[in-house]
KOLRO-562586 format. One line per field, with one value per residue: residue in three letters; residue number from 1; x, y, z of N, C-alpha, C in turn. Coordinates in Angstrom, 2 decimals. Layout:
<nodes>
rest <- (ALA  ...) $
nr <- (NUM  ...) $
n.x <- (X  ...) $
n.y <- (Y  ...) $
n.z <- (Z  ...) $
ca.x <- (X  ...) $
ca.y <- (Y  ...) $
ca.z <- (Z  ...) $
c.x <- (X  ...) $
c.y <- (Y  ...) $
c.z <- (Z  ...) $
</nodes>
This chain:
<nodes>
rest <- (UNK  UNK  UNK  UNK  UNK  UNK  UNK  UNK  UNK  UNK  UNK  UNK  UNK  UNK  UNK  UNK  UNK  UNK  UNK  UNK  UNK  UNK  UNK  UNK  UNK  UNK  UNK  UNK  UNK  UNK  UNK  UNK  UNK  UNK  UNK  UNK  UNK  UNK  UNK  UNK  UNK  UNK  UNK  UNK  UNK  UNK  UNK  UNK  UNK  UNK  UNK  UNK  UNK  UNK  UNK  UNK  UNK  UNK  UNK  UNK  UNK  UNK  UNK  UNK  UNK  UNK  UNK  UNK  UNK  UNK  UNK  UNK  UNK  UNK  UNK  UNK  UNK  UNK  UNK  UNK  UNK  UNK  UNK  UNK  UNK  UNK  UNK  UNK) $
nr <- (1  2  3  4  5  6  7  8  9  10  11  12  13  14  15  16  17  18  19  20  21  22  23  24  25  26  27  28  29  30  31  32  33  34  35  36  37  38  39  40  41  42  43  44  45  46  47  48  49  50  51  52  53  54  55  56  57  58  59  60  61  62  63  64  65  66  67  68  69  70  71  72  73  74  75  76  77  78  79  80  81  82  83  84  85  86  87  88) $
n.x <- (199.37  196.71  193.28  190.21  186.96  184.10  180.94  179.00  179.99  181.69  184.83  187.66  190.51  192.78  193.56  191.37  190.03  189.47  190.52  188.43  187.93  187.95  185.56  182.64  183.55  182.74  181.41  182.09  179.60  178.48  176.65  177.01  179.64  182.78  186.03  189.22  191.11  189.51  188.26  190.47  191.41  189.30  189.51  192.18  193.23  193.76  192.87  194.54  195.04  196.77  196.15  192.79  190.61  187.93  186.72  185.79  185.37  185.60  184.48  185.79  185.02  182.20  181.33  180.36  180.03  181.31  181.54  184.46  186.08  189.24  192.44  195.05  197.67  198.20  196.85  194.63  191.30  188.46  185.71  183.19  180.74  177.78  177.00  174.53  171.32  171.27  169.87  166.72) $
n.y <- (-75.61  -76.50  -75.49  -77.02  -76.57  -77.96  -78.62  -79.13  -78.85  -76.65  -74.77  -76.83  -78.68  -79.95  -82.59  -83.98  -84.88  -86.99  -87.91  -89.03  -89.46  -88.60  -86.21  -86.99  -89.26  -92.20  -95.22  -98.50  -100.41  -102.98  -104.90  -105.68  -107.37  -106.67  -105.90  -106.87  -104.89  -102.60  -102.39  -102.05  -99.60  -97.93  -98.10  -97.27  -95.28  -91.87  -88.45  -86.25  -83.38  -80.33  -77.44  -76.25  -78.52  -80.80  -82.70  -85.59  -85.65  -86.80  -85.88  -86.99  -86.97  -86.31  -87.98  -87.23  -86.94  -84.88  -82.44  -80.94  -78.20  -77.33  -75.71  -77.42  -76.66  -74.35  -75.23  -73.96  -73.78  -73.59  -73.99  -75.69  -78.13  -79.84  -83.28  -84.19  -82.98  -81.21  -82.59  -81.52) $
n.z <- (-78.52  -80.55  -80.95  -81.67  -83.15  -81.79  -83.03  -81.17  -78.58  -78.48  -78.56  -78.22  -76.97  -79.37  -78.98  -78.17  -80.36  -83.22  -86.43  -89.04  -91.80  -95.36  -96.38  -98.17  -99.38  -101.01  -100.02  -101.29  -103.04  -101.29  -101.87  -104.42  -106.20  -104.88  -105.62  -104.21  -104.61  -105.06  -102.55  -100.86  -101.86  -101.08  -98.28  -97.69  -99.45  -99.46  -100.09  -99.36  -99.88  -100.70  -99.09  -98.89  -97.30  -96.80  -94.20  -92.19  -88.75  -85.33  -82.14  -79.34  -76.48  -76.53  -78.48  -80.99  -84.48  -87.06  -89.74  -90.84  -92.24  -93.27  -93.62  -94.90  -94.98  -93.37  -91.17  -90.19  -89.08  -91.04  -91.11  -89.22  -88.95  -87.89  -88.73  -88.41  -87.36  -84.30  -81.26  -80.03) $
ca.x <- (198.34  195.61  191.92  189.26  185.58  183.08  179.65  178.13  180.61  182.50  186.27  188.29  191.88  192.81  193.78  190.06  189.42  190.10  190.20  187.70  188.16  187.58  184.12  182.14  184.10  181.62  181.71  181.67  178.34  178.83  175.66  177.64  180.99  183.80  187.35  190.13  191.75  188.53  188.06  191.70  191.43  188.34  190.01  193.51  193.60  193.29  193.15  195.69  195.29  197.48  195.19  191.50  190.14  186.76  186.95  184.92  186.08  184.77  184.89  185.75  184.21  180.75  181.10  179.61  180.76  180.99  182.32  185.34  186.86  190.44  193.55  196.04  198.99  198.29  196.10  193.53  189.95  187.63  184.32  182.82  179.28  177.33  176.51  173.10  170.76  171.32  168.60  166.05) $
ca.y <- (-76.58  -75.93  -75.79  -77.31  -76.31  -79.00  -77.94  -79.46  -78.50  -75.44  -74.93  -77.83  -79.07  -80.84  -83.98  -84.58  -85.19  -88.00  -87.84  -90.21  -89.67  -87.55  -85.97  -87.28  -90.52  -93.12  -96.63  -99.39  -101.13  -104.35  -105.85  -106.15  -107.91  -105.63  -106.52  -106.54  -103.61  -101.53  -102.27  -101.46  -98.19  -97.24  -98.07  -96.69  -94.13  -90.58  -87.37  -85.52  -82.19  -79.19  -76.34  -76.48  -79.90  -81.05  -84.01  -86.02  -85.77  -87.14  -85.33  -88.20  -86.90  -86.33  -89.01  -86.67  -86.82  -83.61  -82.08  -79.80  -77.72  -76.69  -75.53  -78.42  -76.04  -73.50  -75.93  -73.13  -74.31  -72.66  -74.20  -76.98  -78.25  -81.20  -84.12  -84.38  -81.86  -81.46  -82.92  -80.35) $
ca.z <- (-78.79  -81.33  -80.49  -82.74  -82.74  -81.85  -83.20  -80.05  -77.28  -78.59  -78.76  -77.36  -77.29  -80.53  -78.57  -77.92  -81.65  -84.05  -87.86  -89.49  -93.23  -96.30  -96.53  -99.51  -99.89  -101.16  -99.73  -102.38  -102.85  -100.90  -102.41  -105.64  -105.97  -104.75  -105.69  -103.12  -104.95  -104.81  -101.12  -100.31  -102.25  -100.22  -96.91  -97.46  -100.29  -98.97  -101.04  -98.84  -100.70  -100.13  -99.08  -98.24  -97.30  -95.97  -93.60  -91.10  -87.48  -84.19  -80.85  -78.52  -75.25  -76.76  -79.50  -82.12  -85.73  -87.73  -90.93  -90.60  -93.38  -92.75  -94.53  -94.49  -94.93  -92.17  -90.13  -89.74  -89.28  -91.79  -90.74  -88.61  -88.97  -87.55  -89.80  -88.12  -86.61  -82.85  -80.61  -79.46) $
c.x <- (197.18  194.27  191.02  187.85  184.72  181.74  178.70  178.66  181.43  183.98  186.86  189.72  191.87  192.99  192.47  189.39  190.18  189.59  189.51  187.97  187.76  186.06  183.74  182.70  182.98  182.08  181.27  180.38  178.66  177.78  176.18  179.03  181.99  185.15  188.19  190.79  190.80  188.33  189.29  191.80  190.48  188.92  191.26  193.87  192.95  193.67  194.40  196.02  196.11  196.53  193.91  191.04  188.92  186.82  185.88  185.82  185.10  185.36  184.70  184.93  182.70  180.34  180.24  180.54  180.35  181.93  183.16  186.09  188.04  191.47  194.66  197.46  199.14  197.65  194.97  192.20  189.10  186.17  184.17  181.31  178.88  176.89  175.02  172.60  170.83  169.93  168.02  165.72) $
c.y <- (-75.88  -76.34  -75.96  -77.00  -77.56  -78.28  -78.16  -78.94  -77.20  -75.76  -75.89  -78.10  -80.10  -82.31  -84.71  -85.08  -86.28  -87.85  -89.13  -90.50  -88.47  -87.43  -86.27  -88.56  -91.56  -94.56  -97.49  -100.13  -102.59  -105.37  -106.44  -106.71  -106.76  -106.32  -106.10  -105.18  -102.44  -101.31  -101.64  -99.98  -97.38  -97.08  -97.22  -95.48  -92.86  -89.51  -86.60  -84.27  -81.15  -78.00  -76.75  -77.93  -80.02  -82.50  -84.31  -86.22  -86.22  -86.47  -86.46  -88.07  -86.97  -87.36  -88.52  -86.54  -85.52  -83.40  -80.86  -79.48  -76.96  -76.56  -76.47  -77.85  -75.25  -74.17  -75.08  -73.81  -73.24  -72.76  -75.57  -77.02  -79.68  -81.97  -84.42  -83.14  -82.18  -81.74  -81.66  -80.58) $
c.z <- (-79.50  -80.72  -81.70  -82.24  -82.88  -82.00  -82.02  -78.72  -77.31  -78.78  -77.73  -77.85  -78.42  -80.16  -78.25  -79.20  -82.37  -85.49  -88.27  -90.97  -94.05  -96.37  -97.98  -100.11  -99.88  -100.95  -100.91  -102.03  -102.54  -101.31  -103.72  -105.28  -105.95  -104.74  -104.48  -103.36  -104.70  -103.31  -100.46  -100.64  -101.38  -98.81  -96.73  -98.30  -99.74  -100.00  -100.64  -99.66  -99.95  -100.24  -98.40  -98.41  -96.38  -95.52  -92.56  -89.87  -86.42  -82.95  -79.85  -77.24  -75.48  -77.82  -80.67  -83.33  -86.41  -88.89  -90.57  -91.89  -92.81  -93.85  -94.07  -94.44  -93.64  -90.96  -89.54  -90.04  -89.93  -91.34  -90.08  -88.51  -88.63  -88.78  -89.61  -87.39  -85.11  -82.29  -79.97  -78.02) $
</nodes>
């Protein structure tokens, strides 16, 4: 079983995490008219690169979202960083 780093809780079992989506994916502007094809592409099209990928993940126990960079071939985690500054 692999362990993922939560920037808030430290190393945890991978089963505690859920993939959210590609980092940097821009949501269509819903103030303007968005076609069904554009909306479907936003919801379902994933980059799925071979090699290094930066993604958004959520650690389910603490409900914190964070950015994780990992190698999709070896599954090695390269970096994990919060999307927001931790509360002081």
